[in-house]
PDB file of N, CA, C and O in Angstrom:
ATOM      1  N   TYR A   1     -52.569  20.635  14.906  1.00  0.00           N
ATOM      2  CA  TYR A   1     -52.567  21.377  16.062  1.00  0.00           C
ATOM      3  C   TYR A   1     -53.964  21.381  16.733  1.00  0.00           C
ATOM      4  O   TYR A   1     -55.006  21.145  16.122  1.00  0.00           O
ATOM      5  N   GLN A   2     -53.880  21.667  18.024  1.00  0.00           N
ATOM      6  CA  GLN A   2     -55.125  21.532  18.962  1.00  0.00           C
ATOM      7  C   GLN A   2     -55.906  22.616  18.552  1.00  0.00           C
ATOM      8  O   GLN A   2     -55.264  23.657  18.416  1.00  0.00           O
ATOM      9  N   PRO A   3     -57.371  22.694  18.262  1.00  0.00           N
ATOM     10  CA  PRO A   3     -57.737  23.764  18.049  1.00  0.00           C
ATOM     11  C   PRO A   3     -57.617  25.208  18.715  1.00  0.00           C
ATOM     12  O   PRO A   3     -57.542  26.284  18.121  1.00  0.00           O
ATOM     13  N   ALA A   4     -57.616  24.967  20.158  1.00  0.00           N
ATOM     14  CA  ALA A   4     -57.289  26.092  20.960  1.00  0.00           C
ATOM     15  C   ALA A   4     -56.215  27.011  20.496  1.00  0.00           C
ATOM     16  O   ALA A   4     -56.388  28.218  20.329  1.00  0.00           O
ATOM     17  N   VAL A   5     -54.970  26.307  20.275  1.00  0.00           N
ATOM     18  CA  VAL A   5     -53.743  26.818  19.865  1.00  0.00           C
ATOM     19  C   VAL A   5     -53.908  27.629  18.620  1.00  0.00           C
ATOM     20  O   VAL A   5     -53.237  28.658  18.551  1.00  0.00           O
ATOM     21  N   CYS A   6     -54.723  27.314  17.595  1.00  0.00           N
ATOM     22  CA  CYS A   6     -55.006  28.069  16.506  1.00  0.00           C
ATOM     23  C   CYS A   6     -55.903  29.140  16.748  1.00  0.00           C
ATOM     24  O   CYS A   6     -55.716  30.201  16.152  1.00  0.00           O
ATOM     25  N   ASN A   7     -56.735  29.030  17.441  1.00  0.00           N
ATOM     26  CA  ASN A   7     -57.885  30.164  17.942  1.00  0.00           C
ATOM     27  C   ASN A   7     -57.264  31.074  18.732  1.00  0.00           C
ATOM     28  O   ASN A   7     -57.792  32.182  18.821  1.00  0.00           O
ATOM     29  N   SER A   8     -56.210  30.846  19.357  1.00  0.00           N
ATOM     30  CA  SER A   8     -55.758  31.886  20.290  1.00  0.00           C
ATOM     31  C   SER A   8     -54.487  32.471  19.899  1.00  0.00           C
ATOM     32  O   SER A   8     -53.988  33.348  20.604  1.00  0.00           O
ATOM     33  N   ASN A   9     -53.864  32.023  18.733  1.00  0.00           N
ATOM     34  CA  ASN A   9     -52.631  32.573  18.242  1.00  0.00           C
ATOM     35  C   ASN A   9     -52.744  33.530  17.134  1.00  0.00           C
ATOM     36  O   ASN A   9     -53.350  33.222  16.108  1.00  0.00           O
ATOM     37  N   PRO A  10     -52.140  34.774  17.307  1.00  0.00           N
ATOM     38  CA  PRO A  10     -52.207  35.680  16.195  1.00  0.00           C
ATOM     39  C   PRO A  10     -51.468  35.393  14.794  1.00  0.00           C
ATOM     40  O   PRO A  10     -51.652  35.966  13.720  1.00  0.00           O
ATOM     41  N   THR A  11     -50.595  34.363  15.099  1.00  0.00           N
ATOM     42  CA  THR A  11     -50.038  33.856  13.785  1.00  0.00           C
ATOM     43  C   THR A  11     -50.749  32.491  13.207  1.00  0.00           C
ATOM     44  O   THR A  11     -51.044  31.548  13.940  1.00  0.00           O
ATOM     45  N   PRO A  12     -50.946  32.515  12.020  1.00  0.00           N
ATOM     46  CA  PRO A  12     -51.841  31.445  11.359  1.00  0.00           C
ATOM     47  C   PRO A  12     -51.370  30.077  11.535  1.00  0.00           C
ATOM     48  O   PRO A  12     -50.182  29.985  11.227  1.00  0.00           O
ATOM     49  N   CYS A  13     -51.932  28.905  11.954  1.00  0.00           N
ATOM     50  CA  CYS A  13     -51.490  27.677  11.822  1.00  0.00           C
ATOM     51  C   CYS A  13     -51.129  27.139  10.455  1.00  0.00           C
ATOM     52  O   CYS A  13     -51.874  27.330   9.494  1.00  0.00           O
ATOM     53  N   ASN A  14     -49.968  26.453  10.355  1.00  0.00           N
ATOM     54  CA  ASN A  14     -49.893  25.778   9.202  1.00  0.00           C
ATOM     55  C   ASN A  14     -50.238  24.361   9.141  1.00  0.00           C
ATOM     56  O   ASN A  14     -50.108  23.702  10.172  1.00  0.00           O
ATOM     57  N   ASP A  15     -50.679  23.779   8.029  1.00  0.00           N
ATOM     58  CA  ASP A  15     -51.007  22.488   7.928  1.00  0.00           C
ATOM     59  C   ASP A  15     -50.416  21.829   6.631  1.00  0.00           C
ATOM     60  O   ASP A  15     -50.857  22.197   5.542  1.00  0.00           O
ATOM     61  N   PRO A  16     -49.490  20.922   6.697  1.00  0.00           N
ATOM     62  CA  PRO A  16     -49.215  20.500   7.931  1.00  0.00           C
ATOM     63  C   PRO A  16     -48.070  21.339   8.815  1.00  0.00           C
ATOM     64  O   PRO A  16     -47.267  22.125   8.313  1.00  0.00           O
ATOM     65  N   PRO A  17     -48.155  21.037  10.116  1.00  0.00           N
ATOM     66  CA  PRO A  17     -47.217  21.886  10.880  1.00  0.00           C
ATOM     67  C   PRO A  17     -45.838  21.916  10.525  1.00  0.00           C
ATOM     68  O   PRO A  17     -45.434  20.952   9.876  1.00  0.00           O
ATOM     69  N   ASP A  18     -44.918  22.945  10.854  1.00  0.00           N
ATOM     70  CA  ASP A  18     -43.683  23.206  10.724  1.00  0.00           C
ATOM     71  C   ASP A  18     -42.830  21.938  11.019  1.00  0.00           C
ATOM     72  O   ASP A  18     -43.191  21.170  11.910  1.00  0.00           O
ATOM     73  N   LYS A  19     -41.760  21.714  10.324  1.00  0.00           N
ATOM     74  CA  LYS A  19     -40.833  20.755  10.673  1.00  0.00           C
ATOM     75  C   LYS A  19     -40.340  20.719  11.957  1.00  0.00           C
ATOM     76  O   LYS A  19     -40.017  19.612  12.389  1.00  0.00           O
ATOM     77  N   LEU A  20     -40.232  21.533  12.551  1.00  0.00           N
ATOM     78  CA  LEU A  20     -39.699  21.733  13.992  1.00  0.00           C
ATOM     79  C   LEU A  20     -40.668  21.094  15.049  1.00  0.00           C
ATOM     80  O   LEU A  20     -40.308  20.584  16.110  1.00  0.00           O
ATOM     81  N   PHE A  21     -41.880  21.196  14.615  1.00  0.00           N
ATOM     82  CA  PHE A  21     -43.061  20.985  15.397  1.00  0.00           C
ATOM     83  C   PHE A  21     -42.864  19.510  15.916  1.00  0.00           C
ATOM     84  O   PHE A  21     -42.513  18.671  15.086  1.00  0.00           O
ATOM     85  N   THR A  22     -43.063  19.129  17.223  1.00  0.00           N
ATOM     86  CA  THR A  22     -42.947  17.896  17.800  1.00  0.00           C
ATOM     87  C   THR A  22     -44.098  17.613  18.574  1.00  0.00           C
ATOM     88  O   THR A  22     -44.647  18.632  18.992  1.00  0.00           O
ATOM     89  N   VAL A  23     -44.710  16.388  18.940  1.00  0.00           N
ATOM     90  CA  VAL A  23     -45.587  15.997  19.712  1.00  0.00           C
ATOM     91  C   VAL A  23     -45.108  15.754  21.224  1.00  0.00           C
ATOM     92  O   VAL A  23     -44.364  14.813  21.502  1.00  0.00           O
ATOM     93  N   HIS A  24     -45.507  16.520  22.032  1.00  0.00           N
ATOM     94  CA  HIS A  24     -44.996  16.265  23.511  1.00  0.00           C
ATOM     95  C   HIS A  24     -46.011  15.076  24.129  1.00  0.00           C
ATOM     96  O   HIS A  24     -45.538  14.171  24.817  1.00  0.00           O
ATOM     97  N   GLY A  25     -47.112  15.136  23.897  1.00  0.00           N
ATOM     98  CA  GLY A  25     -47.993  14.105  24.547  1.00  0.00           C
ATOM     99  C   GLY A  25     -49.292  14.297  24.098  1.00  0.00           C
ATOM    100  O   GLY A  25     -49.498  15.153  23.238  1.00  0.00           O
ATOM    101  N   LEU A  26     -50.316  13.545  24.607  1.00  0.00           N
ATOM    102  CA  LEU A  26     -51.658  13.478  24.235  1.00  0.00           C
ATOM    103  C   LEU A  26     -52.512  13.558  25.479  1.00  0.00           C
ATOM    104  O   LEU A  26     -52.367  12.762  26.408  1.00  0.00           O
ATOM    105  N   TRP A  27     -53.426  14.555  25.482  1.00  0.00           N
ATOM    106  CA  TRP A  27     -54.262  14.530  26.606  1.00  0.00           C
ATOM    107  C   TRP A  27     -55.751  14.795  26.110  1.00  0.00           C
ATOM    108  O   TRP A  27     -56.051  15.428  25.098  1.00  0.00           O
ATOM    109  N   PRO A  28     -56.679  14.158  27.062  1.00  0.00           N
ATOM    110  CA  PRO A  28     -57.976  14.386  26.407  1.00  0.00           C
ATOM    111  C   PRO A  28     -58.594  15.895  26.797  1.00  0.00           C
ATOM    112  O   PRO A  28     -58.394  16.556  27.816  1.00  0.00           O
ATOM    113  N   SER A  29     -59.372  16.189  25.686  1.00  0.00           N
ATOM    114  CA  SER A  29     -60.112  17.478  25.607  1.00  0.00           C
ATOM    115  C   SER A  29     -61.129  17.572  24.969  1.00  0.00           C
ATOM    116  O   SER A  29     -61.290  16.813  24.013  1.00  0.00           O
ATOM    117  N   ASN A  30     -62.137  18.552  25.317  1.00  0.00           N
ATOM    118  CA  ASN A  30     -63.384  18.791  24.555  1.00  0.00           C
ATOM    119  C   ASN A  30     -63.355  19.937  23.874  1.00  0.00           C
ATOM    120  O   ASN A  30     -62.874  20.955  24.372  1.00  0.00           O
ATOM    121  N   LYS A  31     -63.850  19.903  22.701  1.00  0.00           N
ATOM    122  CA  LYS A  31     -64.034  21.212  21.742  1.00  0.00           C
ATOM    123  C   LYS A  31     -64.762  22.160  22.476  1.00  0.00           C
ATOM    124  O   LYS A  31     -64.278  23.286  22.595  1.00  0.00           O
ATOM    125  N   ASN A  32     -66.180  21.814  23.145  1.00  0.00           N
ATOM    126  CA  ASN A  32     -67.037  22.685  23.952  1.00  0.00           C
ATOM    127  C   ASN A  32     -67.126  21.947  25.317  1.00  0.00           C
ATOM    128  O   ASN A  32     -67.154  20.721  25.419  1.00  0.00           O
ATOM    129  N   GLY A  33     -67.170  22.848  26.387  1.00  0.00           N
ATOM    130  CA  GLY A  33     -67.206  22.477  27.733  1.00  0.00           C
ATOM    131  C   GLY A  33     -66.070  22.122  28.465  1.00  0.00           C
ATOM    132  O   GLY A  33     -65.004  22.248  27.862  1.00  0.00           O
ATOM    133  N   PRO A  34     -66.030  21.714  29.597  1.00  0.00           N
ATOM    134  CA  PRO A  34     -64.774  21.503  30.457  1.00  0.00           C
ATOM    135  C   PRO A  34     -64.201  20.295  29.851  1.00  0.00           C
ATOM    136  O   PRO A  34     -64.848  19.594  29.075  1.00  0.00           O
ATOM    137  N   ASP A  35     -62.860  20.020  30.237  1.00  0.00           N
ATOM    138  CA  ASP A  35     -61.975  18.971  29.831  1.00  0.00           C
ATOM    139  C   ASP A  35     -62.306  17.624  30.714  1.00  0.00           C
ATOM    140  O   ASP A  35     -62.760  17.657  31.857  1.00  0.00           O
ATOM    141  N   PRO A  36     -62.045  16.617  30.088  1.00  0.00           N
ATOM    142  CA  PRO A  36     -62.518  15.280  30.924  1.00  0.00           C
ATOM    143  C   PRO A  36     -61.590  15.447  32.332  1.00  0.00           C
ATOM    144  O   PRO A  36     -60.480  15.980  32.328  1.00  0.00           O
ATOM    145  N   GLU A  37     -62.252  14.893  33.540  1.00  0.00           N
ATOM    146  CA  GLU A  37     -61.318  14.656  34.606  1.00  0.00           C
ATOM    147  C   GLU A  37     -61.881  13.143  35.201  1.00  0.00           C
ATOM    148  O   GLU A  37     -62.938  12.550  34.988  1.00  0.00           O
ATOM    149  N   LYS A  38     -60.848  12.840  35.932  1.00  0.00           N
ATOM    150  CA  LYS A  38     -60.883  11.645  36.350  1.00  0.00           C
ATOM    151  C   LYS A  38     -61.276  10.203  35.488  1.00  0.00           C
ATOM    152  O   LYS A  38     -61.976   9.269  35.878  1.00  0.00           O
ATOM    153  N   CYS A  39     -60.665  10.348  34.356  1.00  0.00           N
ATOM    154  CA  CYS A  39     -60.878   9.322  33.493  1.00  0.00           C
ATOM    155  C   CYS A  39     -60.355   7.784  33.815  1.00  0.00           C
ATOM    156  O   CYS A  39     -59.352   7.597  34.505  1.00  0.00           O
ATOM    157  N   LYS A  40     -61.077   6.777  33.290  1.00  0.00           N
ATOM    158  CA  LYS A  40     -60.679   5.417  33.706  1.00  0.00           C
ATOM    159  C   LYS A  40     -59.303   5.245  33.065  1.00  0.00           C
ATOM    160  O   LYS A  40     -58.983   5.876  32.058  1.00  0.00           O
ATOM    161  N   THR A  41     -58.419   4.287  33.738  1.00  0.00           N
ATOM    162  CA  THR A  41     -57.075   3.926  33.070  1.00  0.00           C
ATOM    163  C   THR A  41     -57.357   2.809  32.214  1.00  0.00           C
ATOM    164  O   THR A  41     -56.878   1.706  32.478  1.00  0.00           O
ATOM    165  N   THR A  42     -58.089   2.992  31.212  1.00  0.00           N
ATOM    166  CA  THR A  42     -58.204   1.867  30.129  1.00  0.00           C
ATOM    167  C   THR A  42     -56.975   1.844  29.342  1.00  0.00           C
ATOM    168  O   THR A  42     -56.335   2.871  29.116  1.00  0.00           O
ATOM    169  N   ALA A  43     -56.592   0.545  28.870  1.00  0.00           N
ATOM    170  CA  ALA A  43     -55.316   0.627  28.199  1.00  0.00           C
ATOM    171  C   ALA A  43     -55.622   0.972  26.703  1.00  0.00           C
ATOM    172  O   ALA A  43     -56.733   0.717  26.237  1.00  0.00           O
ATOM    173  N   LEU A  44     -54.638   1.552  25.948  1.00  0.00           N
ATOM    174  CA  LEU A  44     -54.782   2.131  24.627  1.00  0.00           C
ATOM    175  C   LEU A  44     -55.134   1.000  23.767  1.00  0.00           C
ATOM    176  O   LEU A  44     -54.589  -0.085  23.973  1.00  0.00           O
ATOM    177  N   ASN A  45     -55.975   1.138  22.837  1.00  0.00           N
ATOM    178  CA  ASN A  45     -56.356   0.140  21.733  1.00  0.00           C
ATOM    179  C   ASN A  45     -55.462   0.808  20.620  1.00  0.00           C
ATOM    180  O   ASN A  45     -55.726   1.911  20.141  1.00  0.00           O
ATOM    181  N   SER A  46     -54.493   0.120  20.292  1.00  0.00           N
ATOM    182  CA  SER A  46     -53.563   0.734  19.239  1.00  0.00           C
ATOM    183  C   SER A  46     -54.466   0.760  17.934  1.00  0.00           C
ATOM    184  O   SER A  46     -54.341   1.678  17.124  1.00  0.00           O
ATOM    185  N   GLN A  47     -55.333  -0.216  17.758  1.00  0.00           N
ATOM    186  CA  GLN A  47     -56.129  -0.011  16.321  1.00  0.00           C
ATOM    187  C   GLN A  47     -56.927   1.238  16.224  1.00  0.00           C
ATOM    188  O   GLN A  47     -57.378   1.535  15.117  1.00  0.00           O
ATOM    189  N   LYS A  48     -57.158   2.006  17.244  1.00  0.00           N
ATOM    190  CA  LYS A  48     -57.831   3.236  17.057  1.00  0.00           C
ATOM    191  C   LYS A  48     -56.958   4.468  16.486  1.00  0.00           C
ATOM    192  O   LYS A  48     -57.369   5.477  15.914  1.00  0.00           O
ATOM    193  N   ILE A  49     -55.675   4.105  16.794  1.00  0.00           N
ATOM    194  CA  ILE A  49     -54.715   5.191  16.354  1.00  0.00           C
ATOM    195  C   ILE A  49     -53.860   4.643  15.139  1.00  0.00           C
ATOM    196  O   ILE A  49     -53.003   5.366  14.630  1.00  0.00           O
ATOM    197  N   GLY A  50     -54.100   3.349  14.675  1.00  0.00           N
ATOM    198  CA  GLY A  50     -53.639   2.744  13.451  1.00  0.00           C
ATOM    199  C   GLY A  50     -53.291   3.749  12.339  1.00  0.00           C
ATOM    200  O   GLY A  50     -52.119   3.778  11.963  1.00  0.00           O
ATOM    201  N   ASN A  51     -54.086   4.480  11.839  1.00  0.00           N
ATOM    202  CA  ASN A  51     -53.909   5.316  10.689  1.00  0.00           C
ATOM    203  C   ASN A  51     -53.047   6.652  11.036  1.00  0.00           C
ATOM    204  O   ASN A  51     -52.775   7.488  10.175  1.00  0.00           O
ATOM    205  N   MET A  52     -52.623   6.761  12.485  1.00  0.00           N
ATOM    206  CA  MET A  52     -51.793   7.898  12.697  1.00  0.00           C
ATOM    207  C   MET A  52     -50.290   7.488  13.207  1.00  0.00           C
ATOM    208  O   MET A  52     -49.408   8.255  13.592  1.00  0.00           O
ATOM    209  N   THR A  53     -50.254   6.138  13.104  1.00  0.00           N
ATOM    210  CA  THR A  53     -48.800   5.604  13.636  1.00  0.00           C
ATOM    211  C   THR A  53     -47.667   6.071  12.834  1.00  0.00           C
ATOM    212  O   THR A  53     -46.657   6.532  13.365  1.00  0.00           O
ATOM    213  N   ALA A  54     -47.811   5.962  11.581  1.00  0.00           N
ATOM    214  CA  ALA A  54     -46.603   6.587  10.897  1.00  0.00           C
ATOM    215  C   ALA A  54     -46.144   7.949  11.143  1.00  0.00           C
ATOM    216  O   ALA A  54     -44.955   8.268  11.156  1.00  0.00           O
ATOM    217  N   GLN A  55     -47.193   8.800  11.353  1.00  0.00           N
ATOM    218  CA  GLN A  55     -47.003  10.382  11.495  1.00  0.00           C
ATOM    219  C   GLN A  55     -46.467  10.423  13.150  1.00  0.00           C
ATOM    220  O   GLN A  55     -45.597  11.217  13.506  1.00  0.00           O
ATOM    221  N   LEU A  56     -47.041   9.565  13.980  1.00  0.00           N
ATOM    222  CA  LEU A  56     -46.453   9.945  15.542  1.00  0.00           C
ATOM    223  C   LEU A  56     -45.144   9.479  15.507  1.00  0.00           C
ATOM    224  O   LEU A  56     -44.230  10.093  16.057  1.00  0.00           O
ATOM    225  N   GLU A  57     -44.973   8.346  14.849  1.00  0.00           N
ATOM    226  CA  GLU A  57     -43.302   7.867  14.855  1.00  0.00           C
ATOM    227  C   GLU A  57     -42.285   8.670  14.285  1.00  0.00           C
ATOM    228  O   GLU A  57     -41.105   8.517  14.602  1.00  0.00           O
ATOM    229  N   MET A  58     -42.710   9.618  13.366  1.00  0.00           N
ATOM    230  CA  MET A  58     -41.897  10.627  12.826  1.00  0.00           C
ATOM    231  C   MET A  58     -42.044  11.833  13.495  1.00  0.00           C
ATOM    232  O   MET A  58     -41.075  12.545  13.230  1.00  0.00           O
ATOM    233  N   ILE A  59     -42.867  12.408  14.285  1.00  0.00           N
ATOM    234  CA  ILE A  59     -43.131  13.686  15.017  1.00  0.00           C
ATOM    235  C   ILE A  59     -42.948  13.366  16.529  1.00  0.00           C
ATOM    236  O   ILE A  59     -42.555  14.351  17.155  1.00  0.00           O
ATOM    237  N   TRP A  60     -43.113  12.346  17.213  1.00  0.00           N
ATOM    238  CA  TRP A  60     -43.048  12.301  18.562  1.00  0.00           C
ATOM    239  C   TRP A  60     -41.878  11.872  19.027  1.00  0.00           C
ATOM    240  O   TRP A  60     -41.690  11.785  20.240  1.00  0.00           O
TER     241      TRP A  60
END
């Protein structure tokens, strides 16, 4: 879960997420301060998410 979801929801977040949980997309965000704007359109480096690939294939 994104931290903001757990912080603003009266129901506790489950880890791992419920089986019906799906990933809709990924957006840049900051824990503190405003979210990034006008980001460069740099191609995704799949090595940076390599350790999450199996999970993303299951829930995305």
